Backbone as XML, in Angstrom:
<?xml version="1.0"?>
<chain id="A" units="angstrom">
  <residue number="1" name="UNK">
    <atom name="N" x="-21.806" y="20.112" z="4.921"/>
    <atom name="CA" x="-22.506" y="19.005" z="4.292"/>
    <atom name="C" x="-23.819" y="18.678" z="4.986"/>
  </residue>
  <residue number="2" name="UNK">
    <atom name="N" x="-23.966" y="19.086" z="6.236"/>
    <atom name="CA" x="-25.151" y="18.705" z="6.979"/>
    <atom name="C" x="-26.393" y="19.411" z="6.471"/>
  </residue>
  <residue number="3" name="UNK">
    <atom name="N" x="-26.324" y="20.719" z="6.295"/>
    <atom name="CA" x="-27.539" y="21.447" z="5.950"/>
    <atom name="C" x="-27.825" y="21.480" z="4.449"/>
  </residue>
  <residue number="4" name="UNK">
    <atom name="N" x="-26.819" y="21.731" z="3.632"/>
    <atom name="CA" x="-27.030" y="21.855" z="2.189"/>
    <atom name="C" x="-25.908" y="21.137" z="1.425"/>
  </residue>
  <residue number="5" name="UNK">
    <atom name="N" x="-25.954" y="19.801" z="1.395"/>
    <atom name="CA" x="-24.870" y="19.097" z="0.688"/>
    <atom name="C" x="-24.960" y="19.316" z="-0.823"/>
  </residue>
  <residue number="6" name="UNK">
    <atom name="N" x="-23.826" y="19.576" z="-1.419"/>
    <atom name="CA" x="-23.761" y="19.696" z="-2.869"/>
    <atom name="C" x="-23.540" y="18.321" z="-3.466"/>
  </residue>
  <residue number="7" name="UNK">
    <atom name="N" x="-23.915" y="18.120" z="-4.711"/>
    <atom name="CA" x="-23.637" y="16.816" z="-5.346"/>
    <atom name="C" x="-22.139" y="16.500" z="-5.333"/>
  </residue>
  <residue number="8" name="UNK">
    <atom name="N" x="-21.298" y="17.516" z="-5.547"/>
    <atom name="CA" x="-19.850" y="17.289" z="-5.537"/>
    <atom name="C" x="-19.378" y="16.867" z="-4.152"/>
  </residue>
  <residue number="9" name="UNK">
    <atom name="N" x="-19.962" y="17.472" z="-3.111"/>
    <atom name="CA" x="-19.608" y="17.107" z="-1.746"/>
    <atom name="C" x="-20.004" y="15.689" z="-1.403"/>
  </residue>
  <residue number="10" name="UNK">
    <atom name="N" x="-21.190" y="15.295" z="-1.848"/>
    <atom name="CA" x="-21.653" y="13.925" z="-1.609"/>
    <atom name="C" x="-20.750" y="12.930" z="-2.318"/>
  </residue>
  <residue number="11" name="UNK">
    <atom name="N" x="-20.391" y="13.226" z="-3.558"/>
    <atom name="CA" x="-19.488" y="12.343" z="-4.308"/>
    <atom name="C" x="-18.127" y="12.263" z="-3.611"/>
  </residue>
  <residue number="12" name="UNK">
    <atom name="N" x="-17.628" y="13.403" z="-3.122"/>
    <atom name="CA" x="-16.331" y="13.413" z="-2.436"/>
    <atom name="C" x="-16.359" y="12.516" z="-1.203"/>
  </residue>
  <residue number="13" name="UNK">
    <atom name="N" x="-17.445" y="12.569" z="-0.434"/>
    <atom name="CA" x="-17.562" y="11.731" z="0.758"/>
    <atom name="C" x="-17.669" y="10.255" z="0.378"/>
  </residue>
  <residue number="14" name="UNK">
    <atom name="N" x="-18.449" y="9.951" z="-0.663"/>
    <atom name="CA" x="-18.573" y="8.548" z="-1.100"/>
    <atom name="C" x="-17.242" y="8.005" z="-1.613"/>
  </residue>
  <residue number="15" name="UNK">
    <atom name="N" x="-16.517" y="8.821" z="-2.378"/>
    <atom name="CA" x="-15.205" y="8.396" z="-2.870"/>
    <atom name="C" x="-14.239" y="8.226" z="-1.692"/>
  </residue>
  <residue number="16" name="UNK">
    <atom name="N" x="-14.294" y="9.148" z="-0.738"/>
    <atom name="CA" x="-13.451" y="9.033" z="0.449"/>
    <atom name="C" x="-13.734" y="7.761" z="1.229"/>
  </residue>
  <residue number="17" name="UNK">
    <atom name="N" x="-15.014" y="7.438" z="1.371"/>
    <atom name="CA" x="-15.390" y="6.214" z="2.085"/>
    <atom name="C" x="-14.879" y="4.974" z="1.356"/>
  </residue>
  <residue number="18" name="UNK">
    <atom name="N" x="-15.079" y="4.928" z="0.048"/>
    <atom name="CA" x="-14.604" y="3.778" z="-0.738"/>
    <atom name="C" x="-13.083" y="3.660" z="-0.672"/>
  </residue>
  <residue number="19" name="UNK">
    <atom name="N" x="-12.399" y="4.786" z="-0.802"/>
    <atom name="CA" x="-10.934" y="4.777" z="-0.701"/>
    <atom name="C" x="-10.501" y="4.285" z="0.677"/>
  </residue>
  <residue number="20" name="UNK">
    <atom name="N" x="-11.185" y="4.770" z="1.710"/>
    <atom name="CA" x="-10.838" y="4.367" z="3.071"/>
    <atom name="C" x="-11.044" y="2.888" z="3.323"/>
  </residue>
  <residue number="21" name="UNK">
    <atom name="N" x="-12.200" y="2.370" z="2.922"/>
    <atom name="CA" x="-12.463" y="0.937" z="3.126"/>
    <atom name="C" x="-11.455" y="0.107" z="2.333"/>
  </residue>
  <residue number="22" name="UNK">
    <atom name="N" x="-11.173" y="0.521" z="1.113"/>
    <atom name="CA" x="-10.186" y="-0.201" z="0.296"/>
    <atom name="C" x="-8.806" y="-0.209" z="0.932"/>
  </residue>
  <residue number="23" name="UNK">
    <atom name="N" x="-8.349" y="0.951" z="1.385"/>
    <atom name="CA" x="-7.025" y="0.990" z="2.029"/>
    <atom name="C" x="-7.049" y="0.249" z="3.358"/>
  </residue>
  <residue number="24" name="UNK">
    <atom name="N" x="-8.199" y="0.254" z="4.029"/>
    <atom name="CA" x="-8.307" y="-0.490" z="5.282"/>
    <atom name="C" x="-8.213" y="-1.991" z="5.079"/>
  </residue>
  <residue number="25" name="UNK">
    <atom name="N" x="-8.879" y="-2.473" z="4.023"/>
    <atom name="CA" x="-8.800" y="-3.908" z="3.735"/>
    <atom name="C" x="-7.384" y="-4.330" z="3.359"/>
  </residue>
  <residue number="26" name="UNK">
    <atom name="N" x="-6.694" y="-3.469" z="2.620"/>
    <atom name="CA" x="-5.306" y="-3.773" z="2.250"/>
    <atom name="C" x="-4.393" y="-3.645" z="3.464"/>
  </residue>
  <residue number="27" name="UNK">
    <atom name="N" x="-4.537" y="-2.533" z="4.188"/>
    <atom name="CA" x="-3.629" y="-2.320" z="5.320"/>
    <atom name="C" x="-3.923" y="-3.270" z="6.467"/>
  </residue>
  <residue number="28" name="UNK">
    <atom name="N" x="-5.130" y="-3.810" z="6.526"/>
    <atom name="CA" x="-5.435" y="-4.804" z="7.547"/>
    <atom name="C" x="-4.549" y="-6.031" z="7.441"/>
  </residue>
  <residue number="29" name="UNK">
    <atom name="N" x="-4.021" y="-6.289" z="6.254"/>
    <atom name="CA" x="-3.091" y="-7.403" z="6.069"/>
    <atom name="C" x="-1.743" y="-7.121" z="6.726"/>
  </residue>
  <residue number="30" name="UNK">
    <atom name="N" x="-1.460" y="-5.840" z="6.993"/>
    <atom name="CA" x="-0.194" y="-5.468" z="7.618"/>
    <atom name="C" x="-0.244" y="-5.552" z="9.134"/>
  </residue>
  <residue number="31" name="UNK">
    <atom name="N" x="-1.439" y="-5.706" z="9.693"/>
    <atom name="CA" x="-1.610" y="-5.776" z="11.138"/>
    <atom name="C" x="-1.239" y="-7.192" z="11.603"/>
  </residue>
  <residue number="32" name="UNK">
    <atom name="N" x="-0.325" y="-7.241" z="12.556"/>
    <atom name="CA" x="0.048" y="-8.543" z="13.122"/>
    <atom name="C" x="-1.013" y="-8.935" z="14.136"/>
  </residue>
  <residue number="33" name="UNK">
    <atom name="N" x="-1.551" y="-10.130" z="14.004"/>
    <atom name="CA" x="-2.578" y="-10.649" z="14.909"/>
    <atom name="C" x="-2.065" y="-11.965" z="15.482"/>
  </residue>
  <residue number="34" name="UNK">
    <atom name="N" x="-2.112" y="-12.072" z="16.822"/>
    <atom name="CA" x="-1.654" y="-13.308" z="17.434"/>
    <atom name="C" x="-2.429" y="-13.558" z="18.727"/>
  </residue>
  <residue number="35" name="UNK">
    <atom name="N" x="-2.366" y="-14.796" z="19.159"/>
    <atom name="CA" x="-3.052" y="-15.210" z="20.390"/>
    <atom name="C" x="-2.007" y="-15.584" z="21.414"/>
  </residue>
  <residue number="36" name="UNK">
    <atom name="N" x="-2.148" y="-15.015" z="22.607"/>
    <atom name="CA" x="-1.269" y="-15.379" z="23.722"/>
    <atom name="C" x="-1.738" y="-16.741" z="24.232"/>
  </residue>
  <residue number="37" name="UNK">
    <atom name="N" x="-0.885" y="-17.724" z="24.093"/>
    <atom name="CA" x="-1.267" y="-19.088" z="24.461"/>
    <atom name="C" x="-1.553" y="-19.220" z="25.955"/>
  </residue>
  <residue number="38" name="UNK">
    <atom name="N" x="-0.867" y="-18.448" z="26.780"/>
    <atom name="CA" x="-1.061" y="-18.550" z="28.231"/>
    <atom name="C" x="-2.420" y="-18.013" z="28.664"/>
  </residue>
  <residue number="39" name="UNK">
    <atom name="N" x="-2.849" y="-16.910" z="28.067"/>
    <atom name="CA" x="-4.101" y="-16.274" z="28.498"/>
    <atom name="C" x="-5.246" y="-16.455" z="27.513"/>
  </residue>
  <residue number="40" name="UNK">
    <atom name="N" x="-4.938" y="-16.765" z="26.260"/>
    <atom name="CA" x="-5.962" y="-16.885" z="25.228"/>
    <atom name="C" x="-6.410" y="-15.548" z="24.660"/>
  </residue>
  <residue number="41" name="UNK">
    <atom name="N" x="-5.785" y="-14.457" z="25.096"/>
    <atom name="CA" x="-6.140" y="-13.123" z="24.638"/>
    <atom name="C" x="-5.559" y="-12.890" z="23.244"/>
  </residue>
  <residue number="42" name="UNK">
    <atom name="N" x="-6.371" y="-12.273" z="22.374"/>
    <atom name="CA" x="-5.942" y="-11.940" z="21.020"/>
    <atom name="C" x="-5.345" y="-10.535" z="21.037"/>
  </residue>
  <residue number="43" name="UNK">
    <atom name="N" x="-4.172" y="-10.392" z="20.441"/>
    <atom name="CA" x="-3.505" y="-9.102" z="20.345"/>
    <atom name="C" x="-3.355" y="-8.710" z="18.884"/>
  </residue>
  <residue number="44" name="UNK">
    <atom name="N" x="-3.209" y="-7.401" z="18.657"/>
    <atom name="CA" x="-2.921" y="-6.900" z="17.315"/>
    <atom name="C" x="-1.935" y="-5.758" z="17.433"/>
  </residue>
  <residue number="45" name="UNK">
    <atom name="N" x="-1.120" y="-5.608" z="16.394"/>
    <atom name="CA" x="-0.139" y="-4.524" z="16.371"/>
    <atom name="C" x="0.015" y="-4.050" z="14.936"/>
  </residue>
  <residue number="46" name="UNK">
    <atom name="N" x="-0.109" y="-2.740" z="14.751"/>
    <atom name="CA" x="-0.037" y="-2.178" z="13.411"/>
    <atom name="C" x="1.377" y="-1.925" z="12.924"/>
  </residue>
  <residue number="47" name="UNK">
    <atom name="N" x="2.167" y="-1.281" z="13.710"/>
    <atom name="CA" x="3.541" y="-0.996" z="13.322"/>
    <atom name="C" x="3.665" y="0.172" z="12.355"/>
  </residue>
  <residue number="48" name="UNK">
    <atom name="N" x="4.881" y="0.355" z="11.884"/>
    <atom name="CA" x="5.219" y="1.492" z="11.016"/>
    <atom name="C" x="4.546" y="1.443" z="9.659"/>
  </residue>
  <residue number="49" name="UNK">
    <atom name="N" x="4.416" y="0.266" z="9.084"/>
    <atom name="CA" x="3.813" y="0.168" z="7.754"/>
    <atom name="C" x="2.364" y="0.644" z="7.767"/>
  </residue>
  <residue number="50" name="UNK">
    <atom name="N" x="1.638" y="0.313" z="8.835"/>
    <atom name="CA" x="0.254" y="0.770" z="8.924"/>
    <atom name="C" x="0.209" y="2.284" z="9.136"/>
  </residue>
  <residue number="51" name="UNK">
    <atom name="N" x="1.101" y="2.806" z="9.938"/>
    <atom name="CA" x="1.163" y="4.251" z="10.159"/>
    <atom name="C" x="1.436" y="4.987" z="8.850"/>
  </residue>
  <residue number="52" name="UNK">
    <atom name="N" x="2.277" y="4.432" z="8.016"/>
    <atom name="CA" x="2.583" y="5.046" z="6.718"/>
    <atom name="C" x="1.326" y="5.147" z="5.864"/>
  </residue>
  <residue number="53" name="UNK">
    <atom name="N" x="0.457" y="4.145" z="5.913"/>
    <atom name="CA" x="-0.792" y="4.191" z="5.141"/>
    <atom name="C" x="-1.692" y="5.316" z="5.653"/>
  </residue>
  <residue number="54" name="UNK">
    <atom name="N" x="-1.783" y="5.485" z="6.966"/>
    <atom name="CA" x="-2.601" y="6.580" z="7.504"/>
    <atom name="C" x="-2.033" y="7.935" z="7.110"/>
  </residue>
  <residue number="55" name="UNK">
    <atom name="N" x="-0.727" y="8.078" z="7.161"/>
    <atom name="CA" x="-0.096" y="9.336" z="6.746"/>
    <atom name="C" x="-0.322" y="9.576" z="5.257"/>
  </residue>
  <residue number="56" name="UNK">
    <atom name="N" x="-0.277" y="8.508" z="4.466"/>
    <atom name="CA" x="-0.527" y="8.640" z="3.025"/>
    <atom name="C" x="-1.944" y="9.150" z="2.762"/>
  </residue>
  <residue number="57" name="UNK">
    <atom name="N" x="-2.928" y="8.699" z="3.549"/>
    <atom name="CA" x="-4.293" y="9.206" z="3.385"/>
    <atom name="C" x="-4.344" y="10.712" z="3.628"/>
  </residue>
  <residue number="58" name="UNK">
    <atom name="N" x="-3.626" y="11.183" z="4.633"/>
    <atom name="CA" x="-3.588" y="12.622" z="4.901"/>
    <atom name="C" x="-2.919" y="13.373" z="3.754"/>
  </residue>
  <residue number="59" name="UNK">
    <atom name="N" x="-1.844" y="12.817" z="3.221"/>
    <atom name="CA" x="-1.151" y="13.462" z="2.109"/>
    <atom name="C" x="-2.016" y="13.485" z="0.847"/>
  </residue>
  <residue number="60" name="UNK">
    <atom name="N" x="-2.787" y="12.436" z="0.638"/>
    <atom name="CA" x="-3.702" y="12.403" z="-0.508"/>
    <atom name="C" x="-4.728" y="13.521" z="-0.372"/>
  </residue>
  <residue number="61" name="UNK">
    <atom name="N" x="-5.203" y="13.765" z="0.835"/>
    <atom name="CA" x="-6.160" y="14.860" z="1.066"/>
    <atom name="C" x="-5.554" y="16.199" z="0.654"/>
  </residue>
  <residue number="62" name="UNK">
    <atom name="N" x="-4.313" y="16.458" z="1.038"/>
    <atom name="CA" x="-3.645" y="17.710" z="0.673"/>
    <atom name="C" x="-3.450" y="17.782" z="-0.839"/>
  </residue>
  <residue number="63" name="UNK">
    <atom name="N" x="-3.025" y="16.694" z="-1.449"/>
    <atom name="CA" x="-2.816" y="16.647" z="-2.891"/>
    <atom name="C" x="-4.123" y="16.912" z="-3.645"/>
  </residue>
  <residue number="64" name="UNK">
    <atom name="N" x="-5.197" y="16.302" z="-3.181"/>
    <atom name="CA" x="-6.495" y="16.504" z="-3.830"/>
    <atom name="C" x="-6.909" y="17.969" z="-3.756"/>
  </residue>
  <residue number="65" name="UNK">
    <atom name="N" x="-6.642" y="18.614" z="-2.634"/>
    <atom name="CA" x="-6.980" y="20.037" z="-2.498"/>
    <atom name="C" x="-6.250" y="20.868" z="-3.550"/>
  </residue>
  <residue number="66" name="UNK">
    <atom name="N" x="-4.954" y="20.597" z="-3.741"/>
    <atom name="CA" x="-4.194" y="21.344" z="-4.749"/>
    <atom name="C" x="-4.701" y="21.063" z="-6.161"/>
  </residue>
  <residue number="67" name="UNK">
    <atom name="N" x="-5.058" y="19.834" z="-6.423"/>
    <atom name="CA" x="-5.593" y="19.481" z="-7.748"/>
    <atom name="C" x="-6.917" y="20.210" z="-7.980"/>
  </residue>
  <residue number="68" name="UNK">
    <atom name="N" x="-7.781" y="20.218" z="-6.980"/>
    <atom name="CA" x="-9.064" y="20.909" z="-7.119"/>
    <atom name="C" x="-8.892" y="22.417" z="-7.248"/>
  </residue>
  <residue number="69" name="UNK">
    <atom name="N" x="-7.924" y="22.986" z="-6.552"/>
    <atom name="CA" x="-7.676" y="24.429" z="-6.673"/>
    <atom name="C" x="-7.269" y="24.784" z="-8.099"/>
  </residue>
  <residue number="70" name="UNK">
    <atom name="N" x="-6.420" y="23.973" z="-8.688"/>
    <atom name="CA" x="-5.941" y="24.229" z="-10.057"/>
    <atom name="C" x="-7.037" y="24.029" z="-11.096"/>
  </residue>
  <residue number="71" name="UNK">
    <atom name="N" x="-7.922" y="23.067" z="-10.847"/>
    <atom name="CA" x="-8.952" y="22.759" z="-11.844"/>
    <atom name="C" x="-10.189" y="23.638" z="-11.702"/>
  </residue>
  <residue number="72" name="UNK">
    <atom name="N" x="-10.297" y="24.380" z="-10.605"/>
    <atom name="CA" x="-11.472" y="25.224" z="-10.384"/>
    <atom name="C" x="-12.694" y="24.431" z="-9.983"/>
  </residue>
  <residue number="73" name="UNK">
    <atom name="N" x="-12.506" y="23.291" z="-9.345"/>
    <atom name="CA" x="-13.613" y="22.423" z="-8.946"/>
    <atom name="C" x="-14.497" y="23.104" z="-7.901"/>
  </residue>
  <residue number="74" name="UNK">
    <atom name="N" x="-15.746" y="22.672" z="-7.844"/>
    <atom name="CA" x="-16.717" y="23.251" z="-6.918"/>
    <atom name="C" x="-16.659" y="22.617" z="-5.532"/>
  </residue>
  <residue number="75" name="UNK">
    <atom name="N" x="-15.783" y="21.642" z="-5.326"/>
    <atom name="CA" x="-15.701" y="20.988" z="-4.024"/>
    <atom name="C" x="-14.952" y="21.916" z="-3.067"/>
  </residue>
  <residue number="76" name="UNK">
    <atom name="N" x="-15.589" y="22.243" z="-1.938"/>
    <atom name="CA" x="-14.976" y="23.174" z="-0.995"/>
    <atom name="C" x="-14.222" y="22.435" z="0.123"/>
  </residue>
  <residue number="77" name="UNK">
    <atom name="N" x="-13.601" y="23.218" z="0.997"/>
    <atom name="CA" x="-12.805" y="22.664" z="2.100"/>
    <atom name="C" x="-13.631" y="21.766" z="3.011"/>
  </residue>
  <residue number="78" name="UNK">
    <atom name="N" x="-14.848" y="22.174" z="3.295"/>
    <atom name="CA" x="-15.700" y="21.401" z="4.197"/>
    <atom name="C" x="-15.979" y="20.020" z="3.621"/>
  </residue>
  <residue number="79" name="UNK">
    <atom name="N" x="-16.280" y="19.959" z="2.340"/>
    <atom name="CA" x="-16.541" y="18.667" z="1.696"/>
    <atom name="C" x="-15.280" y="17.812" z="1.676"/>
  </residue>
  <residue number="80" name="UNK">
    <atom name="N" x="-14.123" y="18.431" z="1.417"/>
    <atom name="CA" x="-12.876" y="17.663" z="1.410"/>
    <atom name="C" x="-12.541" y="17.151" z="2.801"/>
  </residue>
  <residue number="81" name="UNK">
    <atom name="N" x="-12.801" y="17.959" z="3.827"/>
    <atom name="CA" x="-12.557" y="17.494" z="5.192"/>
    <atom name="C" x="-13.512" y="16.361" z="5.552"/>
  </residue>
  <residue number="82" name="UNK">
    <atom name="N" x="-14.762" y="16.472" z="5.131"/>
    <atom name="CA" x="-15.722" y="15.389" z="5.368"/>
    <atom name="C" x="-15.298" y="14.123" z="4.630"/>
  </residue>
  <residue number="83" name="UNK">
    <atom name="N" x="-14.760" y="14.291" z="3.422"/>
    <atom name="CA" x="-14.276" y="13.129" z="2.665"/>
    <atom name="C" x="-13.071" y="12.493" z="3.363"/>
  </residue>
  <residue number="84" name="UNK">
    <atom name="N" x="-12.183" y="13.321" z="3.937"/>
    <atom name="CA" x="-11.043" y="12.783" z="4.681"/>
    <atom name="C" x="-11.519" y="12.011" z="5.908"/>
  </residue>
  <residue number="85" name="UNK">
    <atom name="N" x="-12.472" y="12.568" z="6.630"/>
    <atom name="CA" x="-13.000" y="11.874" z="7.808"/>
    <atom name="C" x="-13.645" y="10.558" z="7.384"/>
  </residue>
  <residue number="86" name="UNK">
    <atom name="N" x="-14.390" y="10.579" z="6.285"/>
    <atom name="CA" x="-15.001" y="9.348" z="5.768"/>
    <atom name="C" x="-13.931" y="8.332" z="5.383"/>
  </residue>
  <residue number="87" name="UNK">
    <atom name="N" x="-12.828" y="8.810" z="4.792"/>
    <atom name="CA" x="-11.735" y="7.904" z="4.408"/>
    <atom name="C" x="-11.076" y="7.294" z="5.642"/>
  </residue>
  <residue number="88" name="UNK">
    <atom name="N" x="-10.876" y="8.092" z="6.678"/>
    <atom name="CA" x="-10.244" y="7.568" z="7.896"/>
    <atom name="C" x="-11.163" y="6.575" z="8.610"/>
  </residue>
  <residue number="89" name="UNK">
    <atom name="N" x="-12.446" y="6.903" z="8.706"/>
    <atom name="CA" x="-13.396" y="5.978" z="9.327"/>
    <atom name="C" x="-13.511" y="4.708" z="8.484"/>
  </residue>
  <residue number="90" name="UNK">
    <atom name="N" x="-13.583" y="4.874" z="7.167"/>
    <atom name="CA" x="-13.620" y="3.708" z="6.277"/>
    <atom name="C" x="-12.374" y="2.857" z="6.403"/>
  </residue>
  <residue number="91" name="UNK">
    <atom name="N" x="-11.207" y="3.508" z="6.580"/>
    <atom name="CA" x="-9.962" y="2.778" z="6.755"/>
    <atom name="C" x="-10.021" y="1.922" z="8.006"/>
  </residue>
  <residue number="92" name="UNK">
    <atom name="N" x="-10.476" y="2.507" z="9.103"/>
    <atom name="CA" x="-10.579" y="1.730" z="10.342"/>
    <atom name="C" x="-11.601" y="0.610" z="10.211"/>
  </residue>
  <residue number="93" name="UNK">
    <atom name="N" x="-12.706" y="0.875" z="9.533"/>
    <atom name="CA" x="-13.717" y="-0.151" z="9.318"/>
    <atom name="C" x="-13.159" y="-1.301" z="8.482"/>
  </residue>
  <residue number="94" name="UNK">
    <atom name="N" x="-12.513" y="-0.966" z="7.369"/>
    <atom name="CA" x="-11.906" y="-2.003" z="6.525"/>
    <atom name="C" x="-10.837" y="-2.790" z="7.258"/>
  </residue>
  <residue number="95" name="UNK">
    <atom name="N" x="-10.017" y="-2.079" z="8.024"/>
    <atom name="CA" x="-8.967" y="-2.745" z="8.800"/>
    <atom name="C" x="-9.580" y="-3.685" z="9.822"/>
  </residue>
  <residue number="96" name="UNK">
    <atom name="N" x="-10.621" y="-3.221" z="10.530"/>
    <atom name="CA" x="-11.243" y="-4.053" z="11.554"/>
    <atom name="C" x="-11.912" y="-5.285" z="10.962"/>
  </residue>
  <residue number="97" name="UNK">
    <atom name="N" x="-12.518" y="-5.137" z="9.792"/>
    <atom name="CA" x="-13.112" y="-6.300" z="9.125"/>
    <atom name="C" x="-12.025" y="-7.317" z="8.805"/>
  </residue>
  <residue number="98" name="UNK">
    <atom name="N" x="-10.931" y="-6.839" z="8.251"/>
    <atom name="CA" x="-9.828" y="-7.730" z="7.878"/>
    <atom name="C" x="-9.228" y="-8.415" z="9.108"/>
  </residue>
  <residue number="99" name="UNK">
    <atom name="N" x="-8.991" y="-7.654" z="10.156"/>
    <atom name="CA" x="-8.413" y="-8.215" z="11.378"/>
    <atom name="C" x="-9.382" y="-9.210" z="12.019"/>
  </residue>
  <residue number="100" name="UNK">
    <atom name="N" x="-10.667" y="-8.886" z="12.032"/>
    <atom name="CA" x="-11.657" y="-9.799" z="12.609"/>
    <atom name="C" x="-11.687" y="-11.122" z="11.853"/>
  </residue>
  <residue number="101" name="UNK">
    <atom name="N" x="-11.641" y="-11.059" z="10.535"/>
    <atom name="CA" x="-11.645" y="-12.297" z="9.740"/>
    <atom name="C" x="-10.367" y="-13.104" z="9.958"/>
  </residue>
  <residue number="102" name="UNK">
    <atom name="N" x="-9.249" y="-12.416" z="10.178"/>
    <atom name="CA" x="-7.989" y="-13.122" z="10.444"/>
    <atom name="C" x="-7.937" y="-13.665" z="11.867"/>
  </residue>
  <residue number="103" name="UNK">
    <atom name="N" x="-8.757" y="-13.114" z="12.766"/>
    <atom name="CA" x="-8.803" y="-13.564" z="14.156"/>
    <atom name="C" x="-9.615" y="-14.844" z="14.314"/>
  </residue>
  <residue number="104" name="UNK">
    <atom name="N" x="-10.616" y="-15.016" z="13.475"/>
    <atom name="CA" x="-11.510" y="-16.174" z="13.602"/>
    <atom name="C" x="-10.777" y="-17.513" z="13.728"/>
  </residue>
  <residue number="105" name="UNK">
    <atom name="N" x="-9.799" y="-17.822" z="12.869"/>
    <atom name="CA" x="-9.123" y="-19.117" z="13.026"/>
    <atom name="C" x="-8.379" y="-19.258" z="14.363"/>
  </residue>
  <residue number="106" name="UNK">
    <atom name="N" x="-7.963" y="-18.148" z="14.950"/>
    <atom name="CA" x="-7.231" y="-18.193" z="16.215"/>
    <atom name="C" x="-8.137" y="-18.515" z="17.397"/>
  </residue>
  <residue number="107" name="UNK">
    <atom name="N" x="-9.444" y="-18.317" z="17.235"/>
    <atom name="CA" x="-10.387" y="-18.537" z="18.334"/>
    <atom name="C" x="-11.383" y="-19.652" z="18.033"/>
  </residue>
  <residue number="108" name="UNK">
    <atom name="N" x="-11.043" y="-20.488" z="17.100"/>
    <atom name="CA" x="-11.893" y="-21.635" z="16.807"/>
    <atom name="C" x="-13.080" y="-21.331" z="15.915"/>
  </residue>
  <residue number="109" name="UNK">
    <atom name="N" x="-13.018" y="-20.229" z="15.172"/>
    <atom name="CA" x="-14.039" y="-19.941" z="14.193"/>
    <atom name="C" x="-15.304" y="-19.270" z="14.708"/>
  </residue>
  <residue number="110" name="UNK">
    <atom name="N" x="-15.321" y="-18.848" z="15.980"/>
    <atom name="CA" x="-16.537" y="-18.235" z="16.533"/>
    <atom name="C" x="-16.160" y="-17.039" z="17.402"/>
  </residue>
  <residue number="111" name="UNK">
    <atom name="N" x="-16.784" y="-15.890" z="17.101"/>
    <atom name="CA" x="-16.529" y="-14.709" z="17.924"/>
    <atom name="C" x="-17.047" y="-14.891" z="19.351"/>
  </residue>
  <residue number="112" name="UNK">
    <atom name="N" x="-17.986" y="-15.801" z="19.550"/>
    <atom name="CA" x="-18.512" y="-16.063" z="20.888"/>
    <atom name="C" x="-17.428" y="-16.636" z="21.816"/>
  </residue>
  <residue number="113" name="UNK">
    <atom name="N" x="-16.374" y="-17.196" z="21.245"/>
    <atom name="CA" x="-15.292" y="-17.774" z="22.044"/>
    <atom name="C" x="-14.232" y="-16.755" z="22.456"/>
  </residue>
  <residue number="114" name="UNK">
    <atom name="N" x="-14.420" y="-15.502" z="22.052"/>
    <atom name="CA" x="-13.450" y="-14.465" z="22.420"/>
    <atom name="C" x="-13.452" y="-14.239" z="23.922"/>
  </residue>
  <residue number="115" name="UNK">
    <atom name="N" x="-12.274" y="-14.049" z="24.454"/>
    <atom name="CA" x="-12.139" y="-13.751" z="25.874"/>
    <atom name="C" x="-12.638" y="-12.337" z="26.141"/>
  </residue>
  <residue number="116" name="UNK">
    <atom name="N" x="-13.299" y="-12.131" z="27.264"/>
    <atom name="CA" x="-13.813" y="-10.824" z="27.634"/>
    <atom name="C" x="-12.778" y="-9.937" z="28.288"/>
  </residue>
  <residue number="117" name="UNK">
    <atom name="N" x="-11.547" y="-10.380" z="28.392"/>
    <atom name="CA" x="-10.497" y="-9.590" z="29.064"/>
    <atom name="C" x="-9.971" y="-8.519" z="28.200"/>
  </residue>
</chain>
């Protein structure tokens, strides 16, 4: 994708990014966020449900490859791998946005009040 991106490859990466951000925003609701009252430190924990979403993204990548093979699509392995990476990065971005917004009430509404520990 770096030297000669195809239109199909660009679309695959954009769709992967949108899918990733969307799943990240949804899966961010599954992340437990809490504040330790003794130290004031904010913690987060994803758990099994969040792991299942990440595994599902990988399975979707494999499924898409089989669908494209059957349809004779012009999207190659490199573009699909780039789309998967975009989906995973988008997932983390969406998750972090969701977790950050859920953290704000725990710290008095300002990120400046976050502990540096």
